[in-house]
Phi, psi and omega in degrees: 000121178260124179056064182290156162297154173230131176234120177246112187248115176262113177264106197292135170069041181248120186267144183300323183299346175256347192228356179236122002289151185299335182291342180248012182269167173292357185255086183295330179287310174307321177302311179296319180292323183290323181296338180244012176235222179235112173259123178264103191283343180238063182255138181228137183285155175279352181205158185260020177208167197299307188298311181290328180289323174290322176298322177293322173296320182288329184254338185076021179236174180269168191295325183290344180273314182274340169078012180257108185199194184290339175275349188198088185276053182208133177268105184288170185269015179284346174245145178284160174240160182306316178300325178292317185295328180276323174299318182296337179271007178100358182282149171279130190240121187228132176238137170233106185251133180252007177246132190295333182287333184268065184220177178294330184298335185244013168093016185261008177283334191300134182100343187271128173287325176227132174225112184261147172256114190292339188269350184264125180288325179246135178258146175278169182300328177296315182293327190282332183058237189257007183299129184221001184280182184298337178276010170307134179311321181293328167300315176304317181299317182292326180291319179294324174298317178300318178297320185302312190261014178262086183105223181285102186304319178304306181300315179298314179299320173295323180295319185295321178295317176301319181292322181291324180290322187280325190231357187250030184286170185309312183298319181291322180295315181299306182302313180301318178299319178299315176304316181289321176298315181295325182283343182246000180280159173283163182297328182241150357273183175292162184236156166244114181245122173256134176230133171239122170252134185251002186307321180279012177272146173304135358276143177284111179225063177290155175301158189302311189295335172281317181302317190285349170289335189246335181302149173303150188301336182260019180237130178266156180308308184303321180296309183305320186288347176281341186302131174289132174239080183229094186294326183285324170297324173299316179308316187271002181082010177298336170204164183242160169231134180266179187303318182291324176290325177285331175297322180293312176301321176299322180291317176300323180298314181291331180289325179291327175295313178299324177293317182291319174315315180300321178291327174294322179295322176291328175291314175306311184295325181288326180293319175295319178297327172278005179077018187257340192299315183285358175244027187239128160279118185242123187237136173231131180204179176236162178270337179187179182251212188202143167260116178245071187089355175290132187059018181087008183248158169232121187101211187215055177228157166080004180203171184236034180290151177303336175292350175254339187253330180275120183227164174285151169208126186227132175244139177224145177099158179063233181274003183271082181230355195276358178090209193283135174236131192255352179289157182299133171219166178243150174298335172297338177295342179299330183296303184290330175305311178297319175301312184294320185296325181264356180069033178268122185289296183037062183308314180294319177296315182296323182300327181284338190287148182243033182243169178233132175299136174257009179296132187308337177263007182288150177263020184284142174289146176292147180285140171253000182197149175237158189227151179213160184216139170236083192296322178207152189287139176223106003275163185284156176304328178296321177294318173300324181291324174304317184284316183246130186306320182225142174236147179286160182304326181299332181277329180300324182290351178281003181275073182199165172260156179227145174221151178218155172228137179226133172255185171293341183246333194228153173219141182229127179242127186239132175258150178294345178267015172098347182282156180210155180222137183233120180237140171271078191292340173294326181261337184221064186308337179274359179051056180267341189229113175284117180257020181306315179286120178106344178237046189299323183288319176296319181294323183287325172304309179295326170298319175296320176297324171298312178300317178299321175300309181299330180277355185274356178209161179282146186256139175293154184247009180297142176205164180095150183291143172264139182283150171219160181283167187295320184296318177298313176302321175296319175295317173295330177293317177302326184277356177089015179271337185236000000 
């Protein structure tokens, strides 16, 4: 394969415990792709939430190095990005993001010829890039306008809204656009396509036909849809969820995985129909996981448990045919791996990376440990106190940074307030027993290793809040970030 296309699909908020191995997950397409590709069963994110984890994926470095985190919600241009590396090598670069964080507003546009916001029915000129076909959103707007004024405008407006709610979710818009784009593009040059699907993210709202496959027998879809899904309100104790309610939420979550998996199938089918599948490196991974009642949490903030860090990661095409690989890897390792698979030199980009290539022919040493950071809480306890009149002391304790080191057998987590946790993950994979007390020597050795890792790269000095539009703030609030 010479100059292959590259497709990186991030399914937001997918935890490994529901999807690894892929063959036993609700995502049958992911299982099929893994069966004929390479599944990395021990892939770990560098951060437990979207902004820093995507920044690490795009740059090949850890959050402290790229500086995009809760204290500075912007990816500065001091580092090169994966999209820039491919564009500079002559690739057409296209991004479709359904997550508000992964947009030009937060610095993720660099290197993309086209970057679309999947949740917006109408795109700005910046979002549109060079798209000019009939599926251009302005063409759709004209078609909607024709429908609106053909007959009774009031009735037509209601029908348009219902059509949008039923058929126009972000995943549908994103997949339909990709299908159209692939069907209409020229054969040259090769392309780099980034996709982000956000459907497994709170709130879990899968279509009825998917939800009913997974809901408990005594639960109706209408009942499930009435459950409150507000992680920050849950954190501060404004409402509680019992075991049955978490079981229902977990079912909705799994249904959302299955729904998104069908969109991945459509992208694969579109690549096949366009004659591009055999010439494409196709990657599916997640940016982070999710707590659905795990450890007393709902969502993906304030901790570094494996339920947030262990994610699926599958490569297909080119050299990725050897099947399952169980060694420790990080999602940021995707960056040098894709450069190697596509034959992209990008020397400046490679020099900045703190990642290891997973290409079968790479000479990188295998990892014996993986690292993660939660540099600053998002939102901070002070912001939670602004939203909720009172917050419990437990939540006040979240005002700290966290860092972790994990091997196959052990895991150590260190907080900036002096707390620390030591787990034997080989015997206690759910991290239920903090063994720091009584294992002082192992804890000290892992603490030293964490310090050595932190000293191995320069840290970004960014701080301060980044401004955002009112609509962005509202959408991030809906997603539970503010």
